[in-house]
C-alpha positions as CSV (number, residue, x, y, z in Angstrom):
1,M,33.9,-10.5,-10.3
2,L,34.1,-7.9,-13.1
3,Y,34.0,-10.2,-16.1
4,R,31.9,-13.3,-16.4
5,S,35.0,-15.1,-17.7
6,C,38.6,-14.4,-17.9
7,I,40.5,-17.1,-19.8
8,I,44.3,-17.5,-19.9
9,I,45.9,-19.3,-22.8
10,H,49.6,-19.5,-22.0
11,S,52.1,-22.4,-21.6
12,W,54.4,-20.8,-18.9
13,P,53.1,-21.5,-15.4
14,I,55.0,-18.6,-14.0
15,V,53.2,-16.2,-16.4
16,E,49.9,-17.7,-15.3
17,I,50.7,-17.1,-11.6
18,G,51.7,-13.5,-12.2
19,L,48.6,-12.8,-14.3
20,R,46.3,-14.4,-11.7
21,S,47.8,-12.1,-9.0
22,L,47.5,-9.0,-11.1
23,L,43.9,-9.9,-12.2
24,Q,42.9,-10.7,-8.6
25,S,44.0,-7.2,-7.6
26,L,41.7,-5.9,-10.3
27,K,38.9,-8.2,-9.0
28,I,38.8,-10.1,-12.2
29,E,38.4,-13.8,-11.7
30,V,40.1,-16.3,-13.9
31,Q,37.6,-18.9,-15.0
32,E,39.8,-21.2,-17.2
33,V,43.4,-21.8,-18.0
34,Y,44.7,-23.6,-21.0
35,Q,48.3,-24.4,-21.9
36,E,47.4,-24.8,-25.5
37,C,44.5,-23.4,-27.5
38,P,41.3,-25.2,-26.8
39,D,39.1,-26.8,-29.4
40,C,35.9,-25.0,-30.4
41,K,33.8,-27.1,-28.1
42,N,35.5,-25.5,-25.1
43,F,35.1,-21.9,-26.1
44,S,31.7,-22.0,-27.8
45,E,30.0,-21.0,-24.5
46,W,32.3,-18.1,-23.7
47,R,30.6,-14.7,-23.7
48,D,31.6,-11.3,-22.4
49,A,35.0,-12.6,-21.7
50,V,38.6,-11.4,-21.7
51,I,41.2,-13.8,-23.2
52,L,44.8,-13.3,-22.2
53,I,46.6,-15.3,-24.9
54,D,50.3,-15.9,-25.8
55,I,50.8,-14.3,-29.2
56,K,52.3,-17.5,-30.5
57,H,48.6,-18.6,-31.0
58,V,47.9,-16.1,-33.8
59,E,46.6,-18.8,-36.1
60,F,44.0,-19.7,-33.5
61,L,43.0,-16.1,-33.3
62,R,42.9,-15.6,-37.1
63,K,40.7,-18.7,-37.5
64,N,38.3,-17.8,-34.6
65,Q,38.4,-14.0,-34.4
66,K,35.0,-13.4,-36.0
67,F,33.4,-16.0,-33.7
68,L,35.1,-14.6,-30.6
69,R,34.3,-10.9,-31.5
70,K,30.6,-11.8,-32.1
71,R,30.5,-13.1,-28.6
72,G,31.9,-9.9,-27.1
73,I,35.3,-11.3,-26.3
74,S,38.2,-9.0,-25.8
75,I,41.6,-10.4,-26.7
76,I,44.8,-9.4,-24.8
77,G,48.0,-10.7,-26.3
78,I,50.9,-11.7,-24.1
79,D,54.3,-11.1,-25.8
80,F,57.3,-12.2,-23.8
81,N,59.4,-12.7,-26.9
82,A,60.0,-9.1,-28.0
83,Q,61.9,-10.4,-31.1
84,Q,58.9,-12.0,-32.6
85,S,56.7,-10.0,-35.1
86,F,53.0,-10.5,-35.3
87,D,49.7,-8.9,-36.5
88,T,48.7,-6.5,-33.7
89,S,45.3,-5.9,-35.2
90,L,44.1,-9.2,-33.8
91,F,44.5,-7.9,-30.2
92,D,42.7,-5.2,-28.2
93,E,45.8,-4.8,-26.0
94,I,49.3,-6.4,-25.8
95,L,51.2,-7.1,-22.6
96,L,54.9,-6.7,-23.3
97,P,58.0,-7.9,-21.5
98,T,59.1,-4.3,-21.0
99,D,55.9,-3.3,-19.2
100,N,56.4,-2.6,-15.5
101,Q,53.7,-3.6,-13.0
102,S,51.9,-0.3,-13.1
103,L,51.7,-0.3,-16.9
104,L,50.4,-3.9,-16.9
105,F,47.9,-2.8,-14.3
106,S,46.9,0.1,-16.4
107,K,46.4,-2.0,-19.5
108,L,44.3,-4.6,-17.8
109,N,42.4,-2.0,-15.8
110,K,40.9,-0.6,-19.1
111,F,39.0,-3.9,-19.4
112,S,37.8,-4.0,-15.8
113,N,36.6,-0.4,-16.2
114,L,34.5,-1.5,-19.2
115,W,32.6,-3.8,-17.0
116,N,32.0,-1.0,-14.5
117,R,30.5,1.2,-17.3
118,T,27.8,-1.4,-18.1
119,R,24.2,-0.7,-17.5
120,T,24.7,3.0,-18.3
121,T,23.1,3.1,-21.7
122,N,20.8,5.8,-20.4
123,Q,23.6,8.2,-20.9
124,L,23.3,7.6,-24.7
125,S,20.6,9.2,-26.8
126,S,18.2,6.8,-28.6
127,R,20.0,7.6,-31.9
128,E,23.4,6.9,-30.4
129,T,22.0,3.6,-29.0
130,D,20.8,2.7,-32.6
131,V,24.2,3.5,-34.0
132,L,26.0,1.5,-31.3
133,K,23.8,-1.5,-32.0
134,L,24.7,-1.4,-35.7
135,V,28.4,-0.9,-34.9
136,A,28.3,-3.9,-32.6
137,L,26.8,-5.9,-35.5
138,G,29.8,-5.0,-37.7
139,Q,28.1,-2.5,-39.9
140,S,30.2,0.1,-41.6
141,N,29.5,3.9,-41.4
142,K,28.0,3.8,-44.9
143,Q,25.8,0.8,-44.0
144,I,24.7,2.5,-40.8
145,S,23.9,5.8,-42.6
146,E,21.8,3.9,-45.2
147,K,20.0,1.9,-42.6
148,L,19.2,4.9,-40.3
149,F,18.6,7.4,-43.2
150,I,21.3,9.8,-41.9
151,S,24.5,11.1,-43.5
152,I,27.8,9.4,-43.0
153,H,29.0,12.5,-41.2
154,T,26.2,12.2,-38.7
155,V,27.1,8.6,-38.1
156,I,30.7,9.6,-37.5
157,T,29.5,12.4,-35.1
158,H,27.3,9.9,-33.2
159,R,30.3,7.4,-32.9
160,K,32.5,10.2,-31.5
161,H,29.8,11.0,-28.9
162,I,29.4,7.3,-28.0
163,T,33.1,6.7,-27.6
164,S,33.4,9.9,-25.5
165,K,30.5,9.1,-23.3
166,L,31.5,5.4,-22.7
167,G,35.2,5.9,-22.8
168,V,35.5,2.9,-25.2
169,K,37.4,3.5,-28.4
170,S,37.8,0.0,-30.0
171,I,35.0,-1.7,-32.0
172,S,35.5,-4.8,-29.9
173,G,35.0,-2.8,-26.8
174,L,31.9,-1.2,-28.1
175,T,30.6,-4.6,-29.2
176,L,31.4,-6.0,-25.7
177,Y,29.5,-3.1,-24.1
178,A,26.5,-3.7,-26.4
179,V,26.5,-7.4,-25.6
180,I,26.8,-6.9,-21.9
181,N,24.0,-4.4,-21.9
182,N,21.7,-6.7,-24.0
183,L,21.6,-4.2,-26.9
184,I,22.1,-6.9,-29.5
185,D,21.0,-10.5,-29.8
186,Q,23.7,-12.7,-28.4
187,T,23.0,-15.8,-30.4
C-alpha cells in the first residue's frame, strides 16, 4: 500500500469500480468510499491520504480545505461533466472525461511516487529542511525569511532546490511529504 488511506467520494458506482481498478494497478489501496460527503467525524482521523472526489462537492472542500491540508491530504477532483465550471485551486489534480487511461494513470502515479519519495529527507540540506517545515506550516516566503534570518531570495532558492530534489511542486505535496516524514507536528 502506497498511501495509508485513499478515499473515494463519488456517487456513480461505475466510476468507483474504474478508479479502484486503476488505483489497484498503482498499488494504492482504497480505504473508504462515500457516495456523499462524510461529516467531520468520519474524516477527522484521515492523515496522509488522497481523496478522489467528485467536483460537485466543492462546498465541502471550501469548508474543510484548511483542515484537510493540515493533515497532509491531497485532493484529486473527478470531473465527468466537462460543461461545469469550478475553482481548480481547490484540487491538486483533476481527472477529466477526456483523459485516456494512460493520462489517468500518469496523473494518479504522481501521488504514488510521492509516497515512494518518503524517508529521503537526507537528500535535503538542514537549511532546506528548515524551509520545508515552515512551508508545510503555511508560512509565506517573507515569514520564512524573517524566522530564519535569511533574505526572501534565499528562501526562494531553497524552495527551488527542495522542489527539484523531491520532485514535488505543490504546497500540498510538500506538506504531505513533511507530514509523512514527521518533519512537522501532526496534531
